[in-house]
MIRO-446489 format. One record per residue (C-alpha): x negated, y, z negated; residue in three letters. Coordinates in nm, 2 decimals, decimal comma, padded with zeros to 4 digits. Layout:
% residues N
- X  Y  Z  ALA
...
% end
This chain:
% residues 453
- 00,01  00,01  -00,01  MET
- -00,13  00,33  00,12  GLN
- -00,19  00,60  -00,15  GLN
- -00,08  00,94  -00,12  ALA
- -00,34  01,20  -00,05  ILE
- -00,35  01,49  -00,29  LYS
- -00,44  01,84  -00,17  LEU
- -00,55  02,16  -00,36  ASN
- -00,38  02,49  -00,26  SER
- -00,68  02,57  -00,05  PHE
- -00,70  02,26  00,16  GLN
- -00,33  02,25  00,21  ASP
- -00,34  02,61  00,33  ARG
- -00,65  02,54  00,58  ALA
- -00,47  02,22  00,71  LEU
- -00,18  02,45  00,79  LYS
- -00,40  02,68  01,01  ALA
- -00,32  02,65  01,38  PRO
- -00,56  02,40  01,54  GLU
- -00,61  02,65  01,81  THR
- -00,80  02,87  01,59  VAL
- -01,14  02,79  01,46  ASP
- -01,19  02,82  01,11  ILE
- -01,46  02,93  00,86  PHE
- -01,46  02,78  00,50  LEU
- -01,64  03,02  00,31  GLY
- -01,55  03,05  -00,06  GLY
- -01,76  02,98  -00,39  GLY
- -01,90  02,63  -00,50  ARG
- -01,66  02,37  -00,59  GLY
- -01,36  02,49  -00,40  GLY
- -01,32  02,17  -00,20  GLY
- -01,46  02,27  00,14  LYS
- -01,63  01,93  00,21  SER
- -01,33  01,75  00,15  TYR
- -01,12  01,98  00,37  ALA
- -01,33  01,91  00,64  LEU
- -01,30  01,53  00,60  ALA
- -00,92  01,60  00,59  LEU
- -00,96  01,78  00,92  LEU
- -01,12  01,50  01,07  ALA
- -00,87  01,25  00,94  LEU
- -00,59  01,43  01,09  ARG
- -00,76  01,49  01,43  HIS
- -00,81  01,11  01,44  ALA
- -00,45  01,05  01,37  GLU
- -00,33  01,29  01,61  GLN
- -00,56  01,23  01,91  TYR
- -00,66  00,86  01,85  LYS
- -00,88  00,73  02,12  GLU
- -00,96  01,10  02,26  LYS
- -01,09  01,21  01,94  ALA
- -01,44  01,25  01,94  ARG
- -01,57  01,40  01,60  ILE
- -01,92  01,54  01,50  LEU
- -02,00  01,62  01,15  TYR
- -02,35  01,82  01,10  ILE
- -02,58  01,89  00,84  ARG
- -02,92  02,04  00,87  ARG
- -03,09  01,72  00,72  THR
- -03,01  01,38  00,69  TYR
- -03,07  01,36  00,33  LYS
- -02,74  01,62  00,31  GLY
- -02,53  01,35  00,47  LEU
- -02,53  01,10  00,17  ALA
- -02,26  01,29  -00,04  ASP
- -02,04  01,32  00,27  PHE
- -02,05  00,98  00,34  GLU
- -01,94  00,87  00,01  LEU
- -01,64  01,10  00,03  LEU
- -01,53  00,97  00,36  THR
- -01,56  00,61  00,25  ARG
- -01,33  00,69  -00,03  GLU
- -01,08  00,90  00,19  LEU
- -01,08  00,67  00,49  PHE
- -01,06  00,35  00,28  THR
- -00,77  00,49  00,11  MET
- -00,58  00,54  00,44  VAL
- -00,69  00,26  00,67  TYR
- -00,83  00,01  00,41  GLY
- -01,07  -00,22  00,58  GLN
- -00,97  -00,12  00,93  SER
- -01,20  00,18  00,97  ALA
- -01,56  00,06  01,02  LYS
- -01,85  00,25  00,92  TYR
- -02,20  00,18  01,06  ASN
- -02,45  00,32  00,83  GLY
- -02,74  00,28  01,04  THR
- -02,60  00,48  01,34  GLU
- -02,40  00,70  01,09  HIS
- -02,08  00,64  01,29  VAL
- -01,70  00,57  01,19  TRP
- -01,47  00,39  01,42  ARG
- -01,13  00,40  01,36  PHE
- -00,85  00,15  01,43  PRO
- -00,66  00,37  01,67  ASN
- -01,03  00,41  01,85  ASN
- -01,11  00,75  01,74  ALA
- -01,48  00,81  01,67  TYR
- -01,66  01,02  01,43  MET
- -02,03  01,07  01,39  GLU
- -02,25  01,21  01,13  PHE
- -02,55  01,41  01,25  GLY
- -02,86  01,63  01,16  GLN
- -02,97  01,93  01,33  LEU
- -03,29  02,11  01,21  GLU
- -03,45  02,21  01,54  SER
- -03,41  02,24  01,91  HIS
- -03,59  01,91  01,94  ALA
- -03,30  01,76  01,73  ASP
- -03,04  01,91  01,97  TYR
- -03,19  01,66  02,23  SER
- -02,98  01,39  02,07  LYS
- -02,65  01,58  02,16  TYR
- -02,74  01,71  02,51  GLN
- -02,48  01,63  02,75  GLY
- -02,23  01,47  02,51  ARG
- -01,88  01,57  02,44  SER
- -01,70  01,62  02,11  PHE
- -01,34  01,75  02,04  THR
- -01,41  01,86  01,67  LEU
- -01,72  02,00  01,56  LEU
- -01,77  02,01  01,16  LEU
- -02,07  02,22  01,03  ILE
- -02,10  02,17  00,66  ASP
- -02,35  02,38  00,43  GLU
- -02,40  02,62  00,72  ALA
- -02,57  02,87  00,50  GLY
- -02,88  02,64  00,51  GLN
- -02,93  02,76  00,88  PHE
- -03,15  03,08  00,88  PRO
- -02,98  03,18  01,22  THR
- -02,67  03,07  01,41  PRO
- -02,89  02,98  01,71  ASP
- -02,85  02,61  01,72  LEU
- -02,49  02,61  01,61  LEU
- -02,42  02,83  01,92  ASP
- -02,59  02,59  02,13  LEU
- -02,40  02,29  01,98  LEU
- -02,10  02,45  02,07  ARG
- -02,16  02,40  02,42  SER
- -02,08  02,02  02,33  ASN
- -01,69  02,10  02,27  LEU
- -01,52  01,95  02,58  ARG
- -01,19  01,75  02,59  GLY
- -00,90  01,69  02,79  ALA
- -00,63  01,96  02,84  LYS
- -00,39  01,82  02,58  ASP
- -00,65  01,82  02,30  ILE
- -00,73  02,18  02,12  PRO
- -01,12  02,17  02,09  ILE
- -01,21  02,31  01,75  ARG
- -01,51  02,41  01,52  MET
- -01,49  02,43  01,15  ALA
- -01,76  02,57  00,94  ILE
- -01,84  02,54  00,56  ALA
- -02,07  02,75  00,35  ALA
- -02,13  02,92  00,01  ASN
- -02,26  03,27  -00,02  PRO
- -02,62  03,29  -00,11  GLY
- -02,81  03,09  00,14  GLY
- -03,05  03,19  00,40  VAL
- -02,80  03,24  00,63  GLY
- -02,58  03,44  00,42  HIS
- -02,63  03,76  00,62  PHE
- -02,53  03,62  00,99  TRP
- -02,23  03,42  00,84  ILE
- -02,09  03,71  00,63  ALA
- -02,14  03,95  00,94  LYS
- -01,98  03,70  01,17  ARG
- -01,72  03,56  00,98  TYR
- -01,64  03,72  00,66  VAL
- -01,64  04,11  00,70  PHE
- -01,47  04,11  01,05  THR
- -01,11  04,07  00,93  GLY
- -00,86  03,99  00,65  ALA
- -00,89  03,64  00,49  PRO
- -00,64  03,38  00,66  TRP
- -00,60  03,61  00,94  MET
- -00,70  03,54  01,30  PRO
- -00,99  03,74  01,41  THR
- -01,17  03,75  01,75  PHE
- -01,54  03,64  01,73  GLU
- -01,71  03,77  02,05  PRO
- -02,00  03,54  02,05  LYS
- -01,78  03,22  02,07  SER
- -01,49  03,43  02,24  LYS
- -01,26  03,24  02,00  ARG
- -01,03  03,36  01,74  ASN
- -01,13  03,26  01,38  TRP
- -00,98  03,23  01,04  ILE
- -01,20  03,31  00,72  TYR
- -01,06  03,07  00,44  ALA
- -01,19  03,17  00,13  PRO
- -01,18  02,94  -00,20  SER
- -01,30  02,93  -00,53  THR
- -01,35  02,64  -00,79  PHE
- -01,09  02,81  -01,01  SER
- -00,82  02,69  -00,76  ASP
- -00,95  02,31  -00,75  ASN
- -00,72  02,13  -01,00  LEU
- -00,91  01,80  -00,93  PHE
- -01,25  01,90  -01,11  ILE
- -01,31  01,99  -01,46  ASP
- -01,34  02,35  -01,41  ARG
- -01,47  02,46  -01,75  ASP
- -01,76  02,21  -01,72  GLN
- -01,81  02,31  -01,36  TYR
- -01,86  02,68  -01,45  ARG
- -02,11  02,57  -01,74  ASP
- -02,29  02,40  -01,46  GLN
- -02,31  02,70  -01,24  LEU
- -02,41  02,92  -01,50  THR
- -02,70  02,70  -01,63  SER
- -02,85  02,69  -01,27  SER
- -02,85  03,07  -01,23  CYS
- -02,99  03,20  -01,57  PRO
- -03,19  03,49  -01,42  ASP
- -02,96  03,57  -01,12  ASP
- -02,62  03,71  -01,21  PRO
- -02,55  03,82  -00,87  GLU
- -02,57  03,48  -00,72  LEU
- -02,38  03,34  -00,99  LEU
- -02,10  03,60  -00,93  ARG
- -02,10  03,49  -00,55  ALA
- -02,08  03,11  -00,63  TRP
- -01,80  03,17  -00,88  ILE
- -01,59  03,43  -00,70  ASP
- -01,69  03,33  -00,35  GLY
- -01,76  03,70  -00,28  ASP
- -02,00  03,76  -00,01  TRP
- -02,01  04,12  -00,07  ALA
- -02,16  04,05  -00,42  VAL
- -02,46  03,88  -00,34  ASN
- -02,71  04,11  -00,19  ARG
- -02,95  03,82  -00,19  GLY
- -03,05  03,60  -00,47  ALA
- -03,41  03,70  -00,48  TYR
- -03,40  04,07  -00,49  PHE
- -03,05  04,09  -00,63  ALA
- -03,15  04,23  -00,96  SER
- -03,43  04,50  -00,84  VAL
- -03,30  04,60  -00,50  LEU
- -03,01  04,88  -00,50  ASP
- -02,95  05,12  -00,22  GLU
- -02,83  05,38  -00,44  SER
- -03,18  05,40  -00,59  ARG
- -03,42  05,25  -00,33  ASN
- -03,28  05,39  -00,01  ALA
- -03,38  05,75  00,11  ILE
- -03,24  05,96  00,42  GLU
- -03,51  05,93  00,70  PRO
- -03,78  06,19  00,68  TRP
- -03,80  06,48  00,93  LYS
- -04,16  06,53  00,89  GLU
- -04,45  06,38  00,68  LEU
- -04,56  06,59  00,40  PRO
- -04,92  06,72  00,42  LYS
- -05,22  06,54  00,21  LYS
- -05,02  06,23  00,14  TRP
- -05,23  05,92  00,20  ASP
- -05,06  05,69  00,45  THR
- -05,13  05,33  00,58  TYR
- -04,99  05,05  00,77  LEU
- -04,86  04,71  00,65  ALA
- -04,83  04,45  00,91  HIS
- -04,69  04,10  00,93  ASP
- -04,77  03,95  01,26  PHE
- -04,55  03,74  01,49  GLY
- -04,49  03,67  01,86  SER
- -04,21  03,39  01,90  SER
- -04,12  03,50  01,54  ALA
- -04,07  03,88  01,48  PRO
- -04,36  04,09  01,36  SER
- -04,28  04,38  01,15  ALA
- -04,50  04,68  01,09  THR
- -04,43  04,97  00,82  TYR
- -04,58  05,31  00,77  ILE
- -04,65  05,36  00,38  PHE
- -04,69  05,70  00,23  ALA
- -04,84  05,73  -00,13  VAL
- -04,69  05,99  -00,33  SER
- -04,93  06,23  -00,53  PRO
- -04,63  06,32  -00,76  GLY
- -04,45  06,57  -00,55  ALA
- -04,12  06,66  -00,42  THR
- -04,05  06,63  -00,06  HIS
- -03,73  06,72  00,15  GLU
- -03,55  06,77  -00,17  GLY
- -03,63  06,44  -00,36  ARG
- -03,92  06,39  -00,63  TYR
- -04,14  06,08  -00,61  TYR
- -04,35  06,02  -00,93  PRO
- -04,71  05,95  -00,87  ARG
- -04,82  05,64  -00,68  ASP
- -04,48  05,59  -00,56  SER
- -04,45  05,41  -00,22  LEU
- -04,23  05,54  00,05  ILE
- -04,18  05,33  00,38  LEU
- -04,06  05,59  00,60  PHE
- -04,08  05,42  00,96  ASP
- -04,10  05,06  01,10  GLU
- -04,15  04,87  01,40  LEU
- -03,97  04,53  01,42  ALA
- -03,99  04,30  01,72  THR
- -03,69  04,08  01,67  ASN
- -03,43  04,01  01,93  LYS
- -03,10  04,20  01,89  LYS
- -02,88  04,02  01,61  ASP
- -03,15  03,77  01,58  ARG
- -03,36  03,82  01,29  HIS
- -03,58  03,54  01,28  ASN
- -03,66  03,53  01,66  GLU
- -03,94  03,75  01,82  GLY
- -03,97  03,92  02,15  LEU
- -04,27  03,73  02,24  GLY
- -04,49  04,06  02,29  TRP
- -04,87  04,00  02,31  THR
- -05,11  04,19  02,10  VAL
- -05,18  04,46  02,37  PRO
- -04,81  04,55  02,40  ILE
- -04,76  04,55  02,03  LEU
- -05,07  04,77  01,98  SER
- -04,94  05,01  02,22  GLU
- -04,60  05,04  02,03  GLU
- -04,78  05,07  01,69  ILE
- -05,00  05,34  01,84  LEU
- -04,69  05,54  01,97  ALA
- -04,53  05,52  01,61  MET
- -04,87  05,64  01,43  CYS
- -04,91  05,91  01,70  LYS
- -04,53  06,04  01,65  GLN
- -04,62  06,07  01,27  TRP
- -04,98  06,19  01,32  LYS
- -05,11  05,91  01,09  VAL
- -05,42  05,68  01,14  ARG
- -05,34  05,33  01,28  PRO
- -05,50  05,13  01,03  GLU
- -05,39  04,94  00,74  GLY
- -05,34  04,58  00,60  VAL
- -05,20  04,26  00,76  ALA
- -05,15  03,91  00,68  ASP
- -05,48  03,73  00,62  ASP
- -05,41  03,46  00,89  ALA
- -05,46  03,71  01,19  ILE
- -05,84  03,73  01,08  PHE
- -05,89  03,35  01,16  ALA
- -06,08  03,28  01,48  LYS
- -05,86  03,15  01,75  THR
- -06,15  02,94  01,90  GLY
- -06,32  02,93  02,25  HIS
- -06,49  03,26  02,16  GLY
- -06,20  03,46  02,18  ALA
- -06,24  03,59  01,82  GLY
- -05,93  03,66  01,60  SER
- -05,60  03,84  01,66  ILE
- -05,73  04,11  01,43  ALA
- -06,03  04,15  01,67  THR
- -05,79  04,19  01,96  GLU
- -05,60  04,47  01,75  PHE
- -05,90  04,64  01,69  MET
- -06,01  04,64  02,06  ARG
- -05,67  04,80  02,13  CYS
- -05,73  05,07  01,88  GLY
- -05,53  04,93  01,57  VAL
- -05,77  04,86  01,27  ARG
- -05,64  04,59  01,00  PHE
- -05,80  04,48  00,70  MET
- -05,71  04,14  00,52  PRO
- -05,42  04,19  00,29  ALA
- -05,61  03,95  00,03  LYS
- -05,25  03,83  -00,04  LYS
- -05,39  03,54  -00,26  ALA
- -05,10  03,42  -00,48  ASP
- -04,76  03,51  -00,30  ARG
- -04,60  03,53  -00,66  LEU
- -04,84  03,83  -00,76  THR
- -04,73  04,03  -00,45  GLY
- -04,37  03,96  -00,50  TRP
- -04,38  04,05  -00,87  ASN
- -04,55  04,38  -00,78  ILE
- -04,30  04,44  -00,50  MET
- -04,00  04,36  -00,74  ARG
- -04,13  04,60  -01,01  ARG
- -04,16  04,89  -00,78  LEU
- -03,83  04,83  -00,65  LEU
- -03,68  04,83  -01,02  SER
- -03,86  05,12  -01,11  ASP
- -03,75  05,34  -00,83  ALA
- -03,54  05,64  -00,96  GLY
- -03,72  05,66  -01,29  LYS
- -03,87  06,00  -01,32  PRO
- -04,20  05,88  -01,48  ASP
- -04,27  05,56  -01,29  MET
- -04,38  05,49  -00,94  PRO
- -04,11  05,32  -00,73  GLY
- -04,05  05,18  -00,40  LEU
- -03,84  05,38  -00,16  TYR
- -03,72  05,28  00,18  ILE
- -03,60  05,50  00,47  SER
- -03,26  05,39  00,58  ARG
- -03,41  05,42  00,93  GLY
- -03,59  05,09  00,84  CYS
- -03,32  04,89  00,98  THR
- -03,48  04,57  00,99  TYR
- -03,57  04,60  00,64  PHE
- -03,22  04,66  00,52  TRP
- -03,06  04,39  00,74  GLU
- -03,29  04,11  00,60  THR
- -03,49  04,18  00,28  VAL
- -03,15  04,23  00,06  PRO
- -03,00  03,89  00,18  TYR
- -03,34  03,67  00,11  LEU
- -03,27  03,36  -00,10  GLY
- -03,50  03,19  -00,36  ARG
- -03,69  02,89  -00,27  ASP
- -03,48  02,61  -00,41  ILE
- -03,81  02,41  -00,51  LYS
- -03,98  02,71  -00,65  ARG
- -03,72  02,96  -00,77  VAL
- -04,00  03,23  -00,85  GLU
- -04,06  03,25  -00,46  ASP
- -03,87  03,37  -00,16  VAL
- -03,73  03,10  00,06  ASP
- -03,94  03,14  00,40  SER
- -03,71  02,96  00,62  SER
- -03,51  03,29  00,60  GLY
- -03,61  03,62  00,79  ALA
- -03,89  03,72  00,55  ASP
- -04,11  03,90  00,79  HIS
- -04,02  04,25  00,67  ALA
- -04,05  04,14  00,31  ALA
- -04,41  03,99  00,39  ASP
- -04,52  04,32  00,54  ALA
- -04,40  04,52  00,25  VAL
- -04,56  04,28  00,01  ARG
- -04,89  04,31  00,19  TYR
- -04,87  04,69  00,16  GLY
- -04,78  04,68  -00,22  CYS
- -05,08  04,44  -00,27  LEU
- -05,30  04,70  -00,09  ARG
- -05,20  04,98  -00,31  GLN
- -05,26  04,77  -00,62  ARG
- -05,58  04,68  -00,50  ASN
- -05,68  05,03  -00,42  THR
- -05,57  05,14  -00,77  MET
- -05,79  04,87  -00,92  GLN
- -06,10  04,98  -00,73  ARG
- -06,04  05,35  -00,84  ILE
- -06,01  05,24  -01,20  LYS
- -06,34  05,02  -01,18  THR
- -06,53  05,32  -01,01  ILE
- -06,40  05,55  -01,27  GLY
% end
């Protein structure tokens, strides 16, 4: 005898959304999003039988294990032993000949497994683990079916992952929850379906809240995002407690104050973006109506070589082209084209070609090694300066609103899951790295001055 399937209010509402509209399940943790994906798969298989071809995707195979157990429970409840699961192939075959496959997609090389294949329903779980939407957009080309089958994509994610920014920008802040909104990239209507664990009657909510609280002891913003499912709350797990636009953001400068020390900070990339900033060091003075305490650092211009709306994908510029743009930026402000850069560009490339830094020097841009040493030292200096911005007697870190790549990436960087004191480097951390080098350079300069004194 079949058992009745119980739904919470979020899952019930998600199943009632029109099948012709794609859906983003984007609430806090514990709301039942993965179970909702399994229910969408079950309904699709029942409705379209042998024509139903379903693909469930996670970024890694390790992430599939929980969903496999979930579907074993659900599908066994409905079909008994009639539905067969092949653990080696990660494939469900239903008694009505519907087909469901579990897959992994971490790189473009992984996509070759799906090249040329057709699916009628794509389910993407934990989409926040994807730093950019590129692979998921590519996978969408596999959505094909007969005219009488509505092809569909369903995505689930929590706030706070490395993909927080692109997900929020694409699916959350484009329209009201539960209302269809046109998404230009896919040329489809999407529904944003939020959920929270407080609406999930099938878990011990008090115990789950305690678990979430204990997992974020030093990150109240991320905890609020996980509990409330609010994508606007999370400014990025790593810098959430120290970066505040009201303190750190400044209006673009019209001119550079005289006799302020300036230098460049650069993070090199070609297939990945490069990021270059001009730093100014305040002698303890007022400029354009704002006072900057002595030794405050001001980022007043940037050059970022990312593709439009692709914060982790570079333009492929060569060193001569990049140097030409850096020189043009420096000429505009009348500053010397010299500063610090990632230690890696000073390594010899082989075949007598010298290093990337040598190539920059030939083009007129002079970099010294940032001597970044321990990443955490640089992050701690940067975090302290961000936190002290706005204090009248403490040096702080201030960033022009014209540094758009900084503001579009740094506030959203998450913590490394395995090393919570560090930034998750799978995100678009290029601006953050360049700024970290600039902060280290100033710290090292101050130490040398004290030693000489």
